[in-house]
ROLO-228064 format. One line per 10 residues: their letters; for each residue x, y, z of N, C-alpha, C, O, CB. Coordinates in nm, 4 decimals. Glycine has a CB too. Layout:
residues N
a) X:Y:Z:X:Y:Z:X:Y:Z:X:Y:Z:X:Y:Z ~ ...
//
This chain:
residues 129
mvliggsisa) 9.1443:-2.4856:1.9833:9.0621:-2.6005:1.9205:9.1321:-2.7089:1.9466:9.2128:-2.7580:1.8676:9.0348:-2.5940:1.7720 ~ 9.0938:-2.7731:2.1095:9.1767:-2.9034:2.0674:9.0821:-2.9698:2.0621:8.9685:-2.9419:2.1006:9.2872:-2.9673:2.1503 ~ 9.1453:-3.1270:1.9818:8.9926:-3.2402:1.9959:9.0948:-3.3547:2.0818:9.2006:-3.4084:2.0492:8.8979:-3.3274:1.7882 ~ 9.0344:-3.3612:2.1702:9.0837:-3.4421:2.2988:9.0468:-3.6718:2.2496:8.9577:-3.7513:2.2198:8.9363:-3.3503:2.4818 ~ 9.1306:-3.6659:2.2648:9.1128:-3.8152:2.2317:9.1469:-3.8929:2.0755:9.0895:-3.9839:2.0156:8.9632:-3.8352:2.2597 ~ 9.2403:-3.8286:2.0509:9.2876:-3.8826:1.8818:9.2244:-3.8230:1.7881:9.1656:-3.7184:1.7603:9.2605:-4.0337:1.8398 ~ 9.2660:-3.9581:1.7340:9.1773:-3.9079:1.5346:9.0427:-3.9190:1.5200:8.9744:-3.9273:1.6221:9.2169:-4.0222:1.3841 ~ 8.9925:-3.9209:1.4152:8.8930:-3.9108:1.4230:8.8061:-4.0245:1.3841:8.8208:-4.0693:1.2704:8.8806:-3.8172:1.3775 ~ 8.7349:-4.0669:1.4472:8.6759:-4.2286:1.4269:8.5917:-4.2733:1.2805:8.4783:-4.2279:1.2648:8.5553:-4.2560:1.5585 ~ 8.6404:-4.3467:1.1950:8.5440:-4.3689:1.1227:8.4229:-4.4454:1.1444:8.3594:-4.5070:1.0588:8.5897:-4.4033:1.0426
qidtagfetf) 8.3958:-4.4341:1.2769:8.2317:-4.5059:1.2850:8.1618:-4.3622:1.3202:8.0993:-4.3643:1.4263:8.1979:-4.6548:1.4372 ~ 8.1615:-4.2452:1.2538:8.1307:-4.2068:1.3197:8.0797:-4.0680:1.1375:8.1562:-3.9912:1.0793:8.2350:-4.2077:1.4691 ~ 7.9360:-4.0950:1.1103:7.9456:-4.0790:0.9855:7.8684:-3.9418:0.9728:7.7738:-3.9118:1.0456:7.8942:-4.2009:0.9066 ~ 7.9278:-3.8482:0.8553:7.8429:-3.6991:0.8657:7.7828:-3.7216:0.7504:7.7854:-3.6166:0.6860:7.9260:-3.5414:0.8707 ~ 7.7340:-3.7995:0.6965:7.6821:-3.7736:0.5171:7.5281:-3.7157:0.5582:7.4498:-3.7288:0.6523:7.6690:-3.9637:0.3874 ~ 7.5326:-3.6571:0.4535:7.4451:-3.5736:0.5484:7.3977:-3.4157:0.6098:7.2871:-3.3633:0.5971:7.4786:-3.6167:0.6267 ~ 7.5226:-3.3585:0.6815:7.5429:-3.3078:0.7914:7.6083:-3.1896:0.7190:7.6767:-3.2117:0.6190:7.6160:-3.3933:0.8984 ~ 7.5911:-3.0698:0.7634:7.6779:-2.9863:0.7217:7.8112:-2.9483:0.7945:7.7896:-2.9232:0.9130:7.6105:-2.8903:0.7044 ~ 7.8965:-2.9408:0.7711:8.0900:-2.9518:0.7826:8.1333:-2.9261:0.7233:8.1104:-2.9281:0.6023:8.1745:-3.0417:0.7894 ~ 8.2667:-2.8675:0.8124:8.3798:-2.8086:0.6844:8.4866:-2.8061:0.8472:8.4785:-2.8187:0.9693:8.3285:-2.5896:0.5586
aykeadstfl) 8.5816:-2.7801:0.7358:8.7631:-2.7932:0.8220:8.8127:-2.6841:0.8757:8.8090:-2.5756:0.8176:8.8982:-2.8278:0.7228 ~ 8.8566:-2.6991:0.9748:8.8657:-2.6032:1.0464:9.0841:-2.6137:1.0536:9.1220:-2.6802:1.1500:8.7445:-2.6339:1.2058 ~ 9.1530:-2.5796:1.0008:9.3154:-2.6186:1.0388:9.3262:-2.5051:1.1303:9.2671:-2.3980:1.1439:9.4478:-2.6179:0.9009 ~ 9.4576:-2.5882:1.2094:9.4717:-2.5066:1.3280:9.6380:-2.5807:1.3118:9.6582:-2.6989:1.2840:9.3464:-2.5363:1.4893 ~ 9.7498:-2.4704:1.3388:9.8834:-2.5457:1.3327:9.9143:-2.6490:1.1804:9.9196:-2.5903:1.0723:9.8792:-2.6501:1.4785 ~ 9.9288:-2.7685:1.1848:9.9275:-2.8708:1.1260:9.8283:-2.9723:1.2236:9.8780:-3.0338:1.3179:10.0734:-2.9087:1.0982 ~ 9.7221:-2.9797:1.1989:9.6339:-2.9937:1.3069:9.4916:-2.9444:1.1849:9.4629:-2.8272:1.1603:9.6817:-2.8762:1.4712 ~ 9.4259:-3.0580:1.1284:9.2438:-3.0157:1.0684:9.1681:-3.0924:1.1102:9.1782:-3.2094:1.0733:9.1978:-3.0210:0.9116 ~ 9.1009:-3.0670:1.1702:8.9529:-3.1442:1.2717:8.8883:-3.0382:1.1322:8.9285:-2.9489:1.0576:8.9036:-3.0870:1.5252 ~ 8.7509:-3.1267:1.1623:8.6080:-3.1476:1.1081:8.5709:-3.1292:1.1665:8.5556:-3.1935:1.2704:8.5482:-3.2297:1.0654
mkkyymllyk) 8.5182:-2.9929:1.1278:8.3715:-2.9627:1.2318:8.1905:-2.9764:1.1956:8.1116:-2.9403:1.1082:8.3841:-2.7975:1.2671 ~ 8.1903:-3.0232:1.2751:8.0028:-3.0482:1.2142:7.8975:-2.9863:1.3200:7.9039:-2.9895:1.4429:7.9468:-3.2489:1.2055 ~ 7.7855:-2.9215:1.2259:7.6649:-2.8674:1.2970:7.5944:-2.9373:1.3809:7.5080:-3.0101:1.3320:7.5792:-2.8285:1.2207 ~ 7.6103:-2.9348:1.5200:7.4970:-3.0197:1.6130:7.4136:-2.8974:1.6233:7.4198:-2.8042:1.5432:7.5491:-3.0956:1.7822 ~ 7.3022:-2.9054:1.7702:7.2336:-2.8707:1.8024:7.1829:-2.8470:1.9411:7.1176:-2.9371:1.9938:7.1986:-2.9096:1.7450 ~ 7.2021:-2.7524:1.9963:7.1837:-2.7647:2.1287:6.9984:-2.6701:2.1743:6.9470:-2.5641:2.1385:7.3496:-2.6846:2.2028 ~ 6.9627:-2.7663:2.2526:6.8244:-2.7396:2.2885:6.8501:-2.6949:2.4562:6.8982:-2.7428:2.5589:6.7153:-2.8891:2.2583 ~ 6.7935:-2.5885:2.4149:6.7827:-2.5659:2.5951:6.5991:-2.5076:2.6622:6.5105:-2.4237:2.6459:6.9282:-2.3960:2.6407 ~ 6.6478:-2.6539:2.7587:6.5093:-2.6311:2.7916:6.5192:-2.5516:2.8992:6.6113:-2.5505:2.9809:6.4261:-2.7498:2.8177 ~ 6.3148:-2.4112:2.8960:6.3158:-2.3665:2.9850:6.1891:-2.3577:3.0374:6.0887:-2.3780:2.9691:6.3758:-2.2796:2.9742
agpdrsqdee) 6.1865:-2.3248:3.1704:6.0584:-2.3899:3.2349:5.9489:-2.3268:3.1826:5.9432:-2.2086:3.2162:6.0488:-2.3809:3.3884 ~ 5.8300:-2.3770:3.0884:5.7032:-2.3564:3.0576:5.6423:-2.3486:3.1113:5.6628:-2.4011:3.2207:5.6563:-2.3994:3.0094 ~ 5.4725:-2.2580:3.0845:5.3824:-2.1816:3.1506:5.3296:-2.2570:3.1646:5.2971:-2.2793:3.0480:5.3245:-2.0846:3.1176 ~ 5.2815:-2.3345:3.2236:5.2148:-2.4384:3.3196:5.3178:-2.5754:3.3847:5.3580:-2.6894:3.3612:5.0840:-2.5064:3.2234 ~ 5.3229:-2.4184:3.5196:5.4052:-2.4980:3.6384:5.2298:-2.5442:3.7604:5.2246:-2.5395:3.8833:5.5714:-2.3383:3.7433 ~ 5.1815:-2.5607:3.7186:5.0594:-2.5851:3.8244:5.0166:-2.7806:3.8516:4.9427:-2.8230:3.9404:4.8965:-2.4862:3.7369 ~ 5.0851:-2.8607:3.7522:5.0754:-2.9606:3.7916:5.1703:-2.9806:3.9330:5.2861:-2.9458:3.9558:5.0964:-3.0363:3.6812 ~ 5.0353:-3.0767:4.0467:5.1479:-3.1324:4.1863:5.2230:-3.1542:4.1241:5.2685:-3.1332:4.0116:5.1333:-3.2544:4.2892 ~ 5.2476:-3.2405:4.2770:5.3815:-3.3008:4.2729:5.3417:-3.4299:4.1818:5.3772:-3.4368:4.0641:5.4499:-3.3374:4.4345 ~ 5.2628:-3.5347:4.2476:5.2094:-3.6669:4.1513:5.2898:-3.6668:4.0480:5.3881:-3.7245:4.0015:5.0560:-3.6648:4.0905
eameiqkghl) 5.1724:-3.5347:4.0164:5.1695:-3.5444:3.8480:5.2947:-3.5225:3.7790:5.3456:-3.6150:3.7157:5.0747:-3.4376:3.7830 ~ 5.3689:-3.3666:3.7879:5.4866:-3.3747:3.7825:5.5839:-3.4254:3.8063:5.6781:-3.4092:3.7288:5.5036:-3.3326:3.7967 ~ 5.5973:-3.4992:3.9124:5.7083:-3.6766:3.9179:5.6615:-3.7084:3.7818:5.7364:-3.6779:3.6890:5.6550:-3.8468:4.0635 ~ 5.4820:-3.7990:3.7408:5.5027:-3.8569:3.6210:5.5430:-3.7644:3.4919:5.6067:-3.8159:3.4001:5.3846:-3.9274:3.5980 ~ 5.5032:-3.6230:3.4868:5.5572:-3.6412:3.3677:5.7382:-3.6366:3.4083:5.8007:-3.7125:3.3343:5.4912:-3.5156:3.2573 ~ 5.7918:-3.5912:3.4704:5.9196:-3.5804:3.4661:5.9725:-3.6961:3.4290:6.0906:-3.6932:3.3943:5.9688:-3.5379:3.5732 ~ 5.8943:-3.8361:3.4267:5.9509:-3.9836:3.4145:5.9671:-3.9546:3.2737:6.0762:-3.9308:3.2217:5.8513:-4.1283:3.4601 ~ 5.8576:-3.9571:3.2139:5.8693:-3.9660:3.0932:5.9272:-3.8847:2.9903:5.9369:-3.9311:2.8767:5.7822:-3.9812:3.0717 ~ 5.9772:-3.7382:3.0237:6.0807:-3.6402:3.0426:6.1883:-3.7200:3.0198:6.2546:-3.6990:2.9182:6.0856:-3.5670:3.1751 ~ 6.2279:-3.8340:3.1166:6.3651:-3.8639:3.1366:6.3349:-3.9623:3.0443:6.3816:-3.9438:2.9319:6.4319:-3.8979:3.2819
anintmatqr) 6.2568:-4.0807:3.0654:6.2314:-4.1929:2.9729:6.2968:-4.1388:2.8098:6.3935:-4.1934:2.7567:6.0458:-4.2264:2.9738 ~ 6.1944:-3.9831:2.7290:6.2500:-3.9670:2.6340:6.3759:-3.8915:2.5837:6.3991:-3.8739:2.4641:6.1764:-3.9453:2.5945 ~ 6.4810:-3.8345:2.7175:6.5479:-3.8385:2.6441:6.6698:-3.9191:2.6577:6.7706:-3.8614:2.6169:6.5549:-3.7399:2.6237 ~ 6.6939:-4.0831:2.7225:6.6936:-4.2279:2.7562:6.6848:-4.2353:2.5856:6.7888:-4.2560:2.5231:6.5528:-4.3040:2.8749 ~ 6.5628:-4.2183:2.5180:6.4872:-4.3029:2.3950:6.5540:-4.2683:2.2793:6.5603:-4.3308:2.1735:6.3263:-4.2707:2.3701 ~ 6.6258:-4.1143:2.3239:6.6917:-4.0524:2.2190:6.8244:-4.0598:2.2127:6.8913:-4.0764:2.1107:6.6641:-3.9344:2.2135 ~ 6.8706:-4.0449:2.3453:7.0194:-4.1184:2.3429:7.0429:-4.2453:2.2329:7.0780:-4.2585:2.1156:7.0458:-4.1866:2.5010 ~ 6.9947:-4.3422:2.3636:6.9506:-4.4811:2.2788:6.9880:-4.5226:2.1521:7.0640:-4.6086:2.1075:6.8233:-4.4865:2.2584 ~ 6.8609:-4.3778:2.0726:6.8713:-4.3923:1.8678:6.9301:-4.2730:1.8649:6.8721:-4.1699:1.8307:6.7028:-4.3951:1.7409 ~ 7.0964:-4.2833:1.9150:7.1839:-4.1585:1.8576:7.1143:-4.0796:1.8293:7.0603:-4.0798:1.7187:7.2656:-4.1679:1.7495
vvcmagpfqd) 7.0920:-3.9834:1.9228:7.0099:-3.8162:1.8284:7.0664:-3.7096:1.9125:7.1203:-3.6030:1.8827:6.7920:-3.7881:1.8353 ~ 7.0285:-3.7906:2.0759:7.1393:-3.7022:2.1575:7.2853:-3.7207:2.1779:7.3233:-3.8308:2.2177:7.1040:-3.6984:2.2801 ~ 7.3127:-3.6908:2.1707:7.4666:-3.6899:2.2243:7.4511:-3.6720:2.3687:7.4754:-3.7768:2.4286:7.5672:-3.5647:2.1606 ~ 7.4241:-3.5906:2.4317:7.4736:-3.5622:2.5191:7.3449:-3.4272:2.6180:7.2878:-3.3319:2.5648:7.6237:-3.5249:2.4548 ~ 7.3368:-3.4676:2.7580:7.2244:-3.3866:2.8301:7.2602:-3.4579:2.9211:7.3210:-3.5624:2.9442:7.0685:-3.3767:2.7922 ~ 7.1561:-3.2957:3.0149:7.2031:-3.2745:3.1567:7.1606:-3.1387:3.2202:7.1714:-3.0348:3.1550:7.3572:-3.2833:3.1605 ~ 7.1218:-3.1395:3.3224:7.0033:-3.0351:3.4058:7.1088:-2.9376:3.4534:7.2045:-2.9570:3.5284:6.8974:-3.1126:3.5589 ~ 7.0601:-2.8066:3.3794:7.1181:-2.6802:3.4587:7.1181:-2.6052:3.6532:7.0220:-2.5600:3.7155:7.0424:-2.5831:3.3731 ~ 7.2395:-2.6176:3.6906:7.1673:-2.5524:3.8369:7.1485:-2.4495:3.9205:7.1031:-2.4130:4.0290:7.1923:-2.5901:3.9110 ~ 7.2120:-2.4144:3.8066:7.1651:-2.2567:3.8883:7.0532:-2.1666:3.8274:7.0653:-2.0535:3.8744:7.2977:-2.1458:3.8895
spdyagalif) 6.9919:-2.1715:3.7764:6.8383:-2.0899:3.7520:6.7613:-2.1372:3.6806:6.7862:-2.2077:3.5828:6.8333:-1.9650:3.6978 ~ 6.6365:-2.0973:3.7290:6.5008:-2.1297:3.7505:6.4660:-2.1056:3.6619:6.3520:-2.1515:3.6689:6.4287:-2.0868:3.8363 ~ 6.4788:-2.0438:3.5264:6.4518:-1.9768:3.3899:6.4755:-2.0579:3.2849:6.3797:-2.0770:3.2100:6.5291:-1.8596:3.3655 ~ 6.5873:-2.1155:3.2574:6.6709:-2.2753:3.2200:6.6211:-2.3715:3.2716:6.5432:-2.3289:3.3568:6.8142:-2.2999:3.2641 ~ 6.6203:-2.4943:3.2695:6.5991:-2.6769:3.3267:6.7344:-2.7220:3.2863:6.8168:-2.7620:3.3685:6.4558:-2.7963:3.2314 ~ 6.7526:-2.7165:3.1814:6.8735:-2.8116:3.0596:6.9242:-2.7755:2.9572:6.9175:-2.6579:2.9215:6.8323:-2.9213:2.9921 ~ 6.9725:-2.8482:2.9030:7.0183:-2.9076:2.7671:7.0922:-3.0243:2.7209:7.1786:-3.0939:2.7742:7.0809:-2.8320:2.7206 ~ 7.0185:-3.0277:2.5749:7.1085:-3.1019:2.5221:7.1890:-3.1014:2.3914:7.1917:-3.0023:2.3185:7.0594:-3.1881:2.5276 ~ 7.2493:-3.2066:2.3662:7.2868:-3.1935:2.2107:7.2614:-3.2733:2.1352:7.3051:-3.3862:2.1573:7.3997:-3.1825:2.1787 ~ 7.1747:-3.2478:2.0059:7.1592:-3.2949:1.9545:7.2494:-3.3372:1.8446:7.3323:-3.2464:1.8497:7.0841:-3.2618:1.9562
svkdtavihe) 7.2827:-3.4050:1.7614:7.3450:-3.4653:1.6445:7.2317:-3.5476:1.5236:7.2132:-3.6687:1.5111:7.4552:-3.5762:1.7131 ~ 7.1578:-3.4146:1.4323:7.0401:-3.4553:1.3867:7.0992:-3.3052:1.2449:7.1462:-3.1920:1.2567:6.8676:-3.4466:1.5265 ~ 7.0581:-3.3988:1.1195:7.1012:-3.3151:1.0531:6.9616:-3.1631:1.0228:6.9962:-3.0714:0.9484:7.1570:-3.4114:0.9255 ~ 6.8552:-3.1600:1.0711:6.8462:-3.0306:1.0935:6.6702:-3.0857:1.2073:6.6134:-3.1883:1.2446:6.8432:-2.9102:0.9092 ~ 6.6463:-2.8587:1.2214:6.5711:-2.9086:1.3084:6.3992:-2.9172:1.3768:6.3349:-2.8791:1.4747:6.6368:-2.8751:1.3670 ~ 6.3769:-3.0208:1.2067:6.2833:-3.0628:1.1697:6.2920:-3.2100:1.2896:6.1850:-3.2074:1.3504:6.2866:-3.0707:1.0012 ~ 6.3627:-3.3085:1.3315:6.3563:-3.3815:1.3907:6.3411:-3.3931:1.5011:6.2795:-3.4852:1.5548:6.4039:-3.4156:1.3707 ~ 6.4273:-3.2452:1.5881:6.3931:-3.2342:1.7103:6.2426:-3.1470:1.7584:6.2196:-3.1216:1.8766:6.5140:-3.1774:1.7616 ~ 6.1559:-3.1112:1.6545:6.0664:-3.0654:1.6766:5.9812:-3.2155:1.6691:5.8860:-3.2416:1.7427:6.0443:-2.9434:1.5921 ~ 6.0198:-3.2800:1.5957:5.9193:-3.4403:1.6572:5.9395:-3.5250:1.7859:5.8737:-3.6009:1.8570:5.9411:-3.5683:1.5539
wmqkdpavts) 6.0750:-3.4683:1.7786:6.1099:-3.5259:1.9344:6.0948:-3.4381:2.0436:6.1321:-3.4753:2.1548:6.2544:-3.5702:1.9512 ~ 6.0520:-3.3418:2.0294:5.9668:-3.2627:2.1290:5.8214:-3.2862:2.1531:5.7750:-3.2388:2.2568:5.9722:-3.1326:2.0938 ~ 5.7564:-3.3405:2.0870:5.6556:-3.3639:2.0736:5.5910:-3.4760:2.1306:5.4699:-3.4943:2.1424:5.6498:-3.3551:1.9781 ~ 5.7028:-3.5630:2.1711:5.7055:-3.6892:2.2367:5.7589:-3.6301:2.3851:5.8348:-3.7163:2.4295:5.8099:-3.8108:2.1535 ~ 5.7544:-3.5764:2.4302:5.7709:-3.5080:2.5765:5.6988:-3.4349:2.6241:5.6722:-3.3182:2.5955:5.8626:-3.4426:2.5980 ~ 5.6360:-3.5487:2.7567:5.5538:-3.5261:2.8328:5.5519:-3.3311:2.8963:5.4608:-3.2494:2.9097:5.5861:-3.6483:2.9348 ~ 5.6917:-3.3263:2.9183:5.7530:-3.1423:2.9603:5.6798:-3.0464:2.8856:5.6118:-2.9457:2.9048:5.9310:-3.0984:2.9117 ~ 5.7180:-3.1129:2.7991:5.6983:-3.0614:2.6727:5.5519:-3.0229:2.6638:5.5119:-2.9101:2.6927:5.7406:-3.1596:2.5663 ~ 5.4617:-3.1368:2.6160:5.3337:-3.1303:2.5719:5.2148:-3.1026:2.7086:5.0919:-3.0998:2.7014:5.3130:-3.2741:2.4891 ~ 5.2874:-3.0879:2.8072:5.2250:-3.0381:2.9466:5.2164:-2.8998:2.9773:5.1387:-2.8317:3.0442:5.2977:-3.0888:3.0571
grltyeihpw) 5.2873:-2.8842:2.9301:5.3600:-2.6904:2.9278:5.4724:-2.7160:3.0116:5.5453:-2.6224:2.9787:5.2462:-2.5296:3.0190 ~ 5.5205:-2.7651:3.0778:5.5823:-2.7292:3.2172:5.7281:-2.6807:3.1457:5.7928:-2.5803:3.1753:5.5930:-2.8793:3.3481 ~ 5.7551:-2.7659:3.0588:5.8643:-2.6771:2.9445:5.8507:-2.6693:2.8815:5.7827:-2.7602:2.8339:5.9611:-2.6800:2.9017 ~ 5.8937:-2.5476:2.7793:5.8819:-2.5112:2.6567:6.0985:-2.5772:2.6508:6.1668:-2.6438:2.7287:5.8064:-2.2996:2.6316 ~ 6.1376:-2.4837:2.4661:6.2587:-2.4888:2.4477:6.3326:-2.4445:2.3229:6.2886:-2.4837:2.2148:6.2792:-2.5958:2.4711 ~ 6.4438:-2.3643:2.3261:6.4679:-2.3251:2.2053:6.5555:-2.3263:2.1626:6.6319:-2.2667:2.2386:6.4448:-2.2464:2.1798 ~ 6.6364:-2.3788:2.0272:6.6801:-2.4439:1.9447:6.8406:-2.4279:1.9147:6.8758:-2.5383:1.8732:6.5991:-2.4200:1.8492 ~ 6.9357:-2.3535:1.9167:7.0270:-2.3070:1.8563:7.1447:-2.4491:1.7620:7.1691:-2.5686:1.7789:7.0907:-2.2124:1.9804 ~ 7.1852:-2.3415:1.6665:7.2954:-2.4006:1.6110:7.4231:-2.4365:1.6714:7.4641:-2.3581:1.7569:7.3214:-2.3347:1.5261 ~ 7.4907:-2.5331:1.6464:7.6445:-2.5907:1.7431:7.7339:-2.6455:1.6859:7.7226:-2.7503:1.6223:7.6335:-2.6955:1.8480
waavgsqlf) 7.8663:-2.5609:1.7064:7.9982:-2.6614:1.5900:8.0431:-2.6789:1.7082:8.0232:-2.6124:1.8098:8.1299:-2.5878:1.4472 ~ 8.1354:-2.8172:1.6831:8.2354:-2.9019:1.7268:8.2519:-2.9887:1.6611:8.1768:-3.0308:1.5732:8.2287:-2.9456:1.8296 ~ 8.4123:-3.0521:1.7132:8.5063:-3.0512:1.6269:8.4764:-3.2655:1.5989:8.5139:-3.3421:1.6877:8.6837:-2.9652:1.7103 ~ 8.4139:-3.3157:1.4787:8.4042:-3.4475:1.5145:8.4932:-3.5281:1.5877:8.6048:-3.5169:1.5369:8.3900:-3.5015:1.4224 ~ 8.4941:-3.5961:1.6739:8.5252:-3.7398:1.7969:8.6255:-3.6470:1.8776:8.7418:-3.6793:1.9017:8.6228:-3.9288:1.7223 ~ 8.5385:-3.4719:1.9343:8.5812:-3.4048:2.0704:8.5570:-3.4819:2.1657:8.5036:-3.5748:2.1051:8.5201:-3.2820:2.1059 ~ 8.5577:-3.5100:2.2693:8.5042:-3.5239:2.3662:8.5668:-3.4118:2.5242:8.6544:-3.3325:2.5587:8.5160:-3.6769:2.3657 ~ 8.4419:-3.4848:2.5720:8.4797:-3.4134:2.7697:8.5895:-3.4606:2.8027:8.6307:-3.5700:2.7640:8.3738:-3.4664:2.9203 ~ 8.6609:-3.3693:2.8924:8.7736:-3.4800:3.0417:8.7071:-3.4083:3.1234:8.7239:-3.4212:3.2446:8.9885:-3.4702:3.0782
//
């Protein structure tokens, strides 16, 4: 386990989240449960190019709103799979919040995308490098 970027910031609120301490050598990491959402190709991809672009615009706006509201920590598309479109990492206490947000996503409500959710543990304060 590697914690990049130093100590855990006091600004990170873990109240109400599932957490546990993970000890490795002389370091202890606070592990927190996040949720990984995988977007998958949906059953209805019959929209014309113009409609698909409008759906995509709304889809990205929804992701940006979730990021601004600190519901989503990370988001990005996949490059190599026609079946999986992308992933989001959520910092929420339960999956009900995710389902609520997905009902605001035009790509999901139109049937262009579906999704699956998986619990995902990471050290609080860790960063990509």
